[in-house]
PALUMTI-841515 format. One record per atom (N, C-alpha, C): atom name; x, y negated, z; residue number from 0; residue in one letter. Coordinates in Angstrom, 1 decimal, padded with zeros to 4 digits. Atoms other than C-alpha are relative to their C-alpha. Last residue first. Layout:
<site><kolmar>CA</kolmar><X>X</X><Y>Y</Y><Z>Z</Z><loke>NUM</loke><drenro>A</drenro></site>
...
***
This chain:
<site><kolmar>N</kolmar><X>001.4</X><Y>-000.3</Y><Z>000.1</Z><loke>49</loke><drenro>D</drenro></site>
<site><kolmar>CA</kolmar><X>052.4</X><Y>-208.9</Y><Z>014.7</Z><loke>49</loke><drenro>D</drenro></site>
<site><kolmar>C</kolmar><X>000.0</X><Y>-000.2</Y><Z>-001.7</Z><loke>49</loke><drenro>D</drenro></site>
<site><kolmar>N</kolmar><X>000.2</X><Y>-001.0</Y><Z>000.8</Z><loke>48</loke><drenro>D</drenro></site>
<site><kolmar>CA</kolmar><X>055.8</X><Y>-208.6</Y><Z>015.7</Z><loke>48</loke><drenro>D</drenro></site>
<site><kolmar>C</kolmar><X>-000.9</X><Y>000.2</Y><Z>-000.9</Z><loke>48</loke><drenro>D</drenro></site>
<site><kolmar>N</kolmar><X>000.4</X><Y>-000.9</Y><Z>-000.2</Z><loke>47</loke><drenro>A</drenro></site>
<site><kolmar>CA</kolmar><X>056.4</X><Y>-212.1</Y><Z>017.0</Z><loke>47</loke><drenro>A</drenro></site>
<site><kolmar>C</kolmar><X>000.1</X><Y>001.0</Y><Z>-000.9</Z><loke>47</loke><drenro>A</drenro></site>
<site><kolmar>N</kolmar><X>-000.7</X><Y>-001.4</Y><Z>-000.3</Z><loke>46</loke><drenro>L</drenro></site>
<site><kolmar>CA</kolmar><X>059.3</X><Y>-213.7</Y><Z>016.4</Z><loke>46</loke><drenro>L</drenro></site>
<site><kolmar>C</kolmar><X>-000.7</X><Y>000.5</Y><Z>000.3</Z><loke>46</loke><drenro>L</drenro></site>
<site><kolmar>N</kolmar><X>-001.2</X><Y>-000.3</Y><Z>000.8</Z><loke>45</loke><drenro>A</drenro></site>
<site><kolmar>CA</kolmar><X>058.0</X><Y>-217.1</Y><Z>014.6</Z><loke>45</loke><drenro>A</drenro></site>
<site><kolmar>C</kolmar><X>000.3</X><Y>001.6</Y><Z>-000.1</Z><loke>45</loke><drenro>A</drenro></site>
<site><kolmar>N</kolmar><X>001.4</X><Y>-000.6</Y><Z>000.9</Z><loke>44</loke><drenro>H</drenro></site>
<site><kolmar>CA</kolmar><X>054.5</X><Y>-217.0</Y><Z>017.5</Z><loke>44</loke><drenro>H</drenro></site>
<site><kolmar>C</kolmar><X>001.4</X><Y>000.3</Y><Z>-001.5</Z><loke>44</loke><drenro>H</drenro></site>
<site><kolmar>N</kolmar><X>000.8</X><Y>-000.7</Y><Z>-000.5</Z><loke>43</loke><drenro>I</drenro></site>
<site><kolmar>CA</kolmar><X>057.2</X><Y>-217.5</Y><Z>019.9</Z><loke>43</loke><drenro>I</drenro></site>
<site><kolmar>C</kolmar><X>-000.4</X><Y>000.6</Y><Z>-000.9</Z><loke>43</loke><drenro>I</drenro></site>
<site><kolmar>N</kolmar><X>-000.8</X><Y>-000.8</Y><Z>-000.1</Z><loke>42</loke><drenro>L</drenro></site>
<site><kolmar>CA</kolmar><X>059.1</X><Y>-220.0</Y><Z>018.1</Z><loke>42</loke><drenro>L</drenro></site>
<site><kolmar>C</kolmar><X>-000.4</X><Y>001.5</Y><Z>000.7</Z><loke>42</loke><drenro>L</drenro></site>
<site><kolmar>N</kolmar><X>-000.4</X><Y>-000.4</Y><Z>001.3</Z><loke>41</loke><drenro>I</drenro></site>
<site><kolmar>CA</kolmar><X>055.9</X><Y>-222.0</Y><Z>017.3</Z><loke>41</loke><drenro>I</drenro></site>
<site><kolmar>C</kolmar><X>000.8</X><Y>001.1</Y><Z>-000.2</Z><loke>41</loke><drenro>I</drenro></site>
<site><kolmar>N</kolmar><X>001.4</X><Y>-000.4</Y><Z>000.6</Z><loke>40</loke><drenro>F</drenro></site>
<site><kolmar>CA</kolmar><X>054.7</X><Y>-222.3</Y><Z>020.7</Z><loke>40</loke><drenro>F</drenro></site>
<site><kolmar>C</kolmar><X>001.0</X><Y>000.8</Y><Z>-001.7</Z><loke>40</loke><drenro>F</drenro></site>
<site><kolmar>N</kolmar><X>000.3</X><Y>-001.4</Y><Z>-000.5</Z><loke>39</loke><drenro>Y</drenro></site>
<site><kolmar>CA</kolmar><X>058.0</X><Y>-222.8</Y><Z>021.9</Z><loke>39</loke><drenro>Y</drenro></site>
<site><kolmar>C</kolmar><X>-001.1</X><Y>000.6</Y><Z>-000.7</Z><loke>39</loke><drenro>Y</drenro></site>
<site><kolmar>N</kolmar><X>-000.9</X><Y>-000.7</Y><Z>000.6</Z><loke>38</loke><drenro>R</drenro></site>
<site><kolmar>CA</kolmar><X>058.3</X><Y>-226.2</Y><Z>019.5</Z><loke>38</loke><drenro>R</drenro></site>
<site><kolmar>C</kolmar><X>000.2</X><Y>001.6</Y><Z>000.5</Z><loke>38</loke><drenro>R</drenro></site>
<site><kolmar>N</kolmar><X>000.1</X><Y>-000.4</Y><Z>001.5</Z><loke>37</loke><drenro>Y</drenro></site>
<site><kolmar>CA</kolmar><X>054.9</X><Y>-227.0</Y><Z>020.5</Z><loke>37</loke><drenro>Y</drenro></site>
<site><kolmar>C</kolmar><X>001.3</X><Y>000.9</Y><Z>-001.0</Z><loke>37</loke><drenro>Y</drenro></site>
<site><kolmar>N</kolmar><X>001.3</X><Y>-001.2</Y><Z>000.3</Z><loke>36</loke><drenro>A</drenro></site>
<site><kolmar>CA</kolmar><X>055.6</X><Y>-227.1</Y><Z>024.2</Z><loke>36</loke><drenro>A</drenro></site>
<site><kolmar>C</kolmar><X>-000.5</X><Y>000.6</Y><Z>-001.5</Z><loke>36</loke><drenro>A</drenro></site>
<site><kolmar>N</kolmar><X>-000.9</X><Y>-001.6</Y><Z>-000.7</Z><loke>35</loke><drenro>I</drenro></site>
<site><kolmar>CA</kolmar><X>059.3</X><Y>-228.9</Y><Z>023.9</Z><loke>35</loke><drenro>I</drenro></site>
<site><kolmar>C</kolmar><X>-001.0</X><Y>001.4</Y><Z>000.1</Z><loke>35</loke><drenro>I</drenro></site>
<site><kolmar>N</kolmar><X>-000.6</X><Y>-000.8</Y><Z>001.1</Z><loke>34</loke><drenro>I</drenro></site>
<site><kolmar>CA</kolmar><X>057.3</X><Y>-231.6</Y><Z>021.8</Z><loke>34</loke><drenro>I</drenro></site>
<site><kolmar>C</kolmar><X>001.0</X><Y>001.4</Y><Z>000.5</Z><loke>34</loke><drenro>I</drenro></site>
<site><kolmar>N</kolmar><X>001.1</X><Y>-000.6</Y><Z>001.1</Z><loke>33</loke><drenro>A</drenro></site>
<site><kolmar>CA</kolmar><X>054.5</X><Y>-231.9</Y><Z>024.3</Z><loke>33</loke><drenro>A</drenro></site>
<site><kolmar>C</kolmar><X>000.9</X><Y>000.3</Y><Z>-001.1</Z><loke>33</loke><drenro>A</drenro></site>
<site><kolmar>N</kolmar><X>000.5</X><Y>-000.8</Y><Z>-000.4</Z><loke>32</loke><drenro>Q</drenro></site>
<site><kolmar>CA</kolmar><X>057.2</X><Y>-233.0</Y><Z>026.9</Z><loke>32</loke><drenro>Q</drenro></site>
<site><kolmar>C</kolmar><X>-001.0</X><Y>001.2</Y><Z>-001.2</Z><loke>32</loke><drenro>Q</drenro></site>
<site><kolmar>N</kolmar><X>-001.2</X><Y>-001.1</Y><Z>000.4</Z><loke>31</loke><drenro>Q</drenro></site>
<site><kolmar>CA</kolmar><X>058.8</X><Y>-235.1</Y><Z>024.7</Z><loke>31</loke><drenro>Q</drenro></site>
<site><kolmar>C</kolmar><X>-000.5</X><Y>001.6</Y><Z>000.4</Z><loke>31</loke><drenro>Q</drenro></site>
<site><kolmar>N</kolmar><X>-000.3</X><Y>000.1</Y><Z>001.8</Z><loke>30</loke><drenro>Y</drenro></site>
<site><kolmar>CA</kolmar><X>055.2</X><Y>-236.8</Y><Z>024.3</Z><loke>30</loke><drenro>Y</drenro></site>
<site><kolmar>C</kolmar><X>000.9</X><Y>000.8</Y><Z>000.1</Z><loke>30</loke><drenro>Y</drenro></site>
<site><kolmar>N</kolmar><X>000.7</X><Y>-000.9</Y><Z>000.5</Z><loke>29</loke><drenro>K</drenro></site>
<site><kolmar>CA</kolmar><X>054.9</X><Y>-236.8</Y><Z>028.3</Z><loke>29</loke><drenro>K</drenro></site>
<site><kolmar>C</kolmar><X>-000.1</X><Y>000.6</Y><Z>-001.3</Z><loke>29</loke><drenro>K</drenro></site>
<site><kolmar>N</kolmar><X>001.2</X><Y>000.5</Y><Z>-000.2</Z><loke>28</loke><drenro>K</drenro></site>
<site><kolmar>CA</kolmar><X>058.0</X><Y>-238.1</Y><Z>029.5</Z><loke>28</loke><drenro>K</drenro></site>
<site><kolmar>C</kolmar><X>-000.7</X><Y>000.9</Y><Z>-000.9</Z><loke>28</loke><drenro>K</drenro></site>
<site><kolmar>N</kolmar><X>000.3</X><Y>000.3</Y><Z>001.5</Z><loke>27</loke><drenro>L</drenro></site>
<site><kolmar>CA</kolmar><X>061.2</X><Y>-236.4</Y><Z>030.5</Z><loke>27</loke><drenro>L</drenro></site>
<site><kolmar>C</kolmar><X>-001.6</X><Y>-000.3</Y><Z>-000.4</Z><loke>27</loke><drenro>L</drenro></site>
<site><kolmar>N</kolmar><X>000.0</X><Y>001.3</Y><Z>000.4</Z><loke>26</loke><drenro>K</drenro></site>
<site><kolmar>CA</kolmar><X>062.2</X><Y>-235.7</Y><Z>033.5</Z><loke>26</loke><drenro>K</drenro></site>
<site><kolmar>C</kolmar><X>-000.4</X><Y>-001.2</Y><Z>-001.2</Z><loke>26</loke><drenro>K</drenro></site>
<site><kolmar>N</kolmar><X>000.8</X><Y>000.5</Y><Z>-001.1</Z><loke>25</loke><drenro>T</drenro></site>
<site><kolmar>CA</kolmar><X>060.8</X><Y>-232.7</Y><Z>034.8</Z><loke>25</loke><drenro>T</drenro></site>
<site><kolmar>C</kolmar><X>-000.3</X><Y>-001.8</Y><Z>-000.3</Z><loke>25</loke><drenro>T</drenro></site>
<site><kolmar>N</kolmar><X>001.4</X><Y>-000.2</Y><Z>000.9</Z><loke>24</loke><drenro>P</drenro></site>
<site><kolmar>CA</kolmar><X>062.1</X><Y>-231.0</Y><Z>031.4</Z><loke>24</loke><drenro>P</drenro></site>
<site><kolmar>C</kolmar><X>-001.2</X><Y>-001.3</Y><Z>000.9</Z><loke>24</loke><drenro>P</drenro></site>
<site><kolmar>N</kolmar><X>000.6</X><Y>-000.8</Y><Z>-001.7</Z><loke>23</loke><drenro>D</drenro></site>
<site><kolmar>CA</kolmar><X>065.6</X><Y>-231.9</Y><Z>033.3</Z><loke>23</loke><drenro>D</drenro></site>
<site><kolmar>C</kolmar><X>-001.2</X><Y>-000.5</Y><Z>-001.1</Z><loke>23</loke><drenro>D</drenro></site>
<site><kolmar>N</kolmar><X>000.0</X><Y>001.7</Y><Z>-001.3</Z><loke>22</loke><drenro>K</drenro></site>
<site><kolmar>CA</kolmar><X>068.0</X><Y>-232.9</Y><Z>029.8</Z><loke>22</loke><drenro>K</drenro></site>
<site><kolmar>C</kolmar><X>-001.5</X><Y>000.6</Y><Z>000.5</Z><loke>22</loke><drenro>K</drenro></site>
<site><kolmar>N</kolmar><X>-000.9</X><Y>000.0</Y><Z>-000.9</Z><loke>21</loke><drenro>K</drenro></site>
<site><kolmar>CA</kolmar><X>069.9</X><Y>-229.7</Y><Z>027.5</Z><loke>21</loke><drenro>K</drenro></site>
<site><kolmar>C</kolmar><X>-000.3</X><Y>-001.4</Y><Z>001.0</Z><loke>21</loke><drenro>K</drenro></site>
<site><kolmar>N</kolmar><X>-000.5</X><Y>-001.2</Y><Z>-000.5</Z><loke>20</loke><drenro>G</drenro></site>
<site><kolmar>CA</kolmar><X>067.3</X><Y>-228.4</Y><Z>025.5</Z><loke>20</loke><drenro>G</drenro></site>
<site><kolmar>C</kolmar><X>001.1</X><Y>-000.1</Y><Z>001.5</Z><loke>20</loke><drenro>G</drenro></site>
<site><kolmar>N</kolmar><X>-000.4</X><Y>000.3</Y><Z>-001.3</Z><loke>19</loke><drenro>Y</drenro></site>
<site><kolmar>CA</kolmar><X>065.9</X><Y>-231.6</Y><Z>024.2</Z><loke>19</loke><drenro>Y</drenro></site>
<site><kolmar>C</kolmar><X>000.3</X><Y>000.7</Y><Z>001.2</Z><loke>19</loke><drenro>Y</drenro></site>
<site><kolmar>N</kolmar><X>-000.4</X><Y>-000.9</Y><Z>-000.5</Z><loke>18</loke><drenro>K</drenro></site>
<site><kolmar>CA</kolmar><X>066.2</X><Y>-231.7</Y><Z>020.6</Z><loke>18</loke><drenro>K</drenro></site>
<site><kolmar>C</kolmar><X>000.3</X><Y>-000.1</Y><Z>001.7</Z><loke>18</loke><drenro>K</drenro></site>
<site><kolmar>N</kolmar><X>-001.8</X><Y>000.0</Y><Z>-000.4</Z><loke>17</loke><drenro>P</drenro></site>
<site><kolmar>CA</kolmar><X>064.8</X><Y>-233.9</Y><Z>018.0</Z><loke>17</loke><drenro>P</drenro></site>
<site><kolmar>C</kolmar><X>000.0</X><Y>001.3</Y><Z>001.4</Z><loke>17</loke><drenro>P</drenro></site>
<site><kolmar>N</kolmar><X>000.3</X><Y>000.2</Y><Z>-001.9</Z><loke>16</loke><drenro>L</drenro></site>
<site><kolmar>CA</kolmar><X>062.2</X><Y>-232.5</Y><Z>015.9</Z><loke>16</loke><drenro>L</drenro></site>
<site><kolmar>C</kolmar><X>001.5</X><Y>-000.5</Y><Z>000.5</Z><loke>16</loke><drenro>L</drenro></site>
<site><kolmar>N</kolmar><X>000.1</X><Y>001.0</Y><Z>-000.2</Z><loke>15</loke><drenro>V</drenro></site>
<site><kolmar>CA</kolmar><X>063.0</X><Y>-232.6</Y><Z>011.9</Z><loke>15</loke><drenro>V</drenro></site>
<site><kolmar>C</kolmar><X>-000.1</X><Y>-000.6</Y><Z>001.2</Z><loke>15</loke><drenro>V</drenro></site>
<site><kolmar>N</kolmar><X>-000.9</X><Y>001.7</Y><Z>000.8</Z><loke>14</loke><drenro>A</drenro></site>
<site><kolmar>CA</kolmar><X>065.7</X><Y>-230.3</Y><Z>011.2</Z><loke>14</loke><drenro>A</drenro></site>
<site><kolmar>C</kolmar><X>-001.0</X><Y>-000.8</Y><Z>000.2</Z><loke>14</loke><drenro>A</drenro></site>
<site><kolmar>N</kolmar><X>-001.3</X><Y>000.0</Y><Z>-000.3</Z><loke>13</loke><drenro>K</drenro></site>
<site><kolmar>CA</kolmar><X>064.6</X><Y>-227.5</Y><Z>013.7</Z><loke>13</loke><drenro>K</drenro></site>
<site><kolmar>C</kolmar><X>000.7</X><Y>-000.8</Y><Z>-000.6</Z><loke>13</loke><drenro>K</drenro></site>
<site><kolmar>N</kolmar><X>000.3</X><Y>000.7</Y><Z>-001.0</Z><loke>12</loke><drenro>N</drenro></site>
<site><kolmar>CA</kolmar><X>060.7</X><Y>-228.4</Y><Z>013.0</Z><loke>12</loke><drenro>N</drenro></site>
<site><kolmar>C</kolmar><X>001.6</X><Y>000.1</Y><Z>000.9</Z><loke>12</loke><drenro>N</drenro></site>
<site><kolmar>N</kolmar><X>000.2</X><Y>001.0</Y><Z>000.2</Z><loke>11</loke><drenro>L</drenro></site>
<site><kolmar>CA</kolmar><X>060.9</X><Y>-227.0</Y><Z>009.7</Z><loke>11</loke><drenro>L</drenro></site>
<site><kolmar>C</kolmar><X>000.2</X><Y>-001.2</Y><Z>001.5</Z><loke>11</loke><drenro>L</drenro></site>
<site><kolmar>N</kolmar><X>-000.9</X><Y>000.3</Y><Z>000.3</Z><loke>10</loke><drenro>R</drenro></site>
<site><kolmar>CA</kolmar><X>062.6</X><Y>-223.7</Y><Z>010.7</Z><loke>10</loke><drenro>R</drenro></site>
<site><kolmar>C</kolmar><X>-000.1</X><Y>-001.7</Y><Z>-000.3</Z><loke>10</loke><drenro>R</drenro></site>
<site><kolmar>N</kolmar><X>-000.9</X><Y>000.1</Y><Z>-001.0</Z><loke>9</loke><drenro>N</drenro></site>
<site><kolmar>CA</kolmar><X>060.0</X><Y>-223.1</Y><Z>013.1</Z><loke>9</loke><drenro>N</drenro></site>
<site><kolmar>C</kolmar><X>001.3</X><Y>-001.1</Y><Z>-000.7</Z><loke>9</loke><drenro>N</drenro></site>
<site><kolmar>N</kolmar><X>000.1</X><Y>001.0</Y><Z>-001.0</Z><loke>8</loke><drenro>L</drenro></site>
<site><kolmar>CA</kolmar><X>057.4</X><Y>-224.2</Y><Z>010.7</Z><loke>8</loke><drenro>L</drenro></site>
<site><kolmar>C</kolmar><X>000.7</X><Y>-000.1</Y><Z>000.7</Z><loke>8</loke><drenro>L</drenro></site>
<site><kolmar>N</kolmar><X>-000.1</X><Y>001.4</Y><Z>000.8</Z><loke>7</loke><drenro>F</drenro></site>
<site><kolmar>CA</kolmar><X>058.8</X><Y>-221.7</Y><Z>007.9</Z><loke>7</loke><drenro>F</drenro></site>
<site><kolmar>C</kolmar><X>-000.2</X><Y>-001.5</Y><Z>001.0</Z><loke>7</loke><drenro>F</drenro></site>
<site><kolmar>N</kolmar><X>-001.7</X><Y>000.3</Y><Z>000.9</Z><loke>6</loke><drenro>Q</drenro></site>
<site><kolmar>CA</kolmar><X>058.7</X><Y>-219.0</Y><Z>010.1</Z><loke>6</loke><drenro>Q</drenro></site>
<site><kolmar>C</kolmar><X>000.8</X><Y>-000.9</Y><Z>000.0</Z><loke>6</loke><drenro>Q</drenro></site>
<site><kolmar>N</kolmar><X>000.0</X><Y>000.8</Y><Z>-001.2</Z><loke>5</loke><drenro>F</drenro></site>
<site><kolmar>CA</kolmar><X>055.1</X><Y>-219.6</Y><Z>011.7</Z><loke>5</loke><drenro>F</drenro></site>
<site><kolmar>C</kolmar><X>001.7</X><Y>-000.2</Y><Z>-000.3</Z><loke>5</loke><drenro>F</drenro></site>
<site><kolmar>N</kolmar><X>000.4</X><Y>000.9</Y><Z>-000.2</Z><loke>4</loke><drenro>F</drenro></site>
<site><kolmar>CA</kolmar><X>054.0</X><Y>-219.2</Y><Z>007.8</Z><loke>4</loke><drenro>F</drenro></site>
<site><kolmar>C</kolmar><X>000.5</X><Y>-000.6</Y><Z>001.6</Z><loke>4</loke><drenro>F</drenro></site>
<site><kolmar>N</kolmar><X>-000.6</X><Y>000.5</Y><Z>000.7</Z><loke>3</loke><drenro>Q</drenro></site>
<site><kolmar>CA</kolmar><X>055.9</X><Y>-215.9</Y><Z>007.7</Z><loke>3</loke><drenro>Q</drenro></site>
<site><kolmar>C</kolmar><X>-000.3</X><Y>-002.0</Y><Z>-000.4</Z><loke>3</loke><drenro>Q</drenro></site>
<site><kolmar>N</kolmar><X>-001.9</X><Y>000.4</Y><Z>-000.5</Z><loke>2</loke><drenro>R</drenro></site>
<site><kolmar>CA</kolmar><X>055.1</X><Y>-214.9</Y><Z>010.8</Z><loke>2</loke><drenro>R</drenro></site>
<site><kolmar>C</kolmar><X>000.4</X><Y>-000.6</Y><Z>-001.0</Z><loke>2</loke><drenro>R</drenro></site>
<site><kolmar>N</kolmar><X>000.9</X><Y>000.8</Y><Z>-001.8</Z><loke>1</loke><drenro>K</drenro></site>
<site><kolmar>CA</kolmar><X>050.6</X><Y>-215.7</Y><Z>009.5</Z><loke>1</loke><drenro>K</drenro></site>
<site><kolmar>C</kolmar><X>001.6</X><Y>000.0</Y><Z>000.3</Z><loke>1</loke><drenro>K</drenro></site>
<site><kolmar>N</kolmar><X>000.2</X><Y>001.1</Y><Z>000.3</Z><loke>0</loke><drenro>M</drenro></site>
<site><kolmar>CA</kolmar><X>051.8</X><Y>-214.0</Y><Z>005.9</Z><loke>0</loke><drenro>M</drenro></site>
<site><kolmar>C</kolmar><X>000.1</X><Y>-000.8</Y><Z>001.4</Z><loke>0</loke><drenro>M</drenro></site>
***
């Protein structure tokens, strides 16, 4: 159940949130870094075996 929830959030993030993959993370603004951190957190939990 938890994994399905995170997989849903991951699909939603891909559709809604901007992508900053090609930019230097040190030059991003704080809110952009927060978006990257949030997307990473959701991705890791969506891929977890638990």
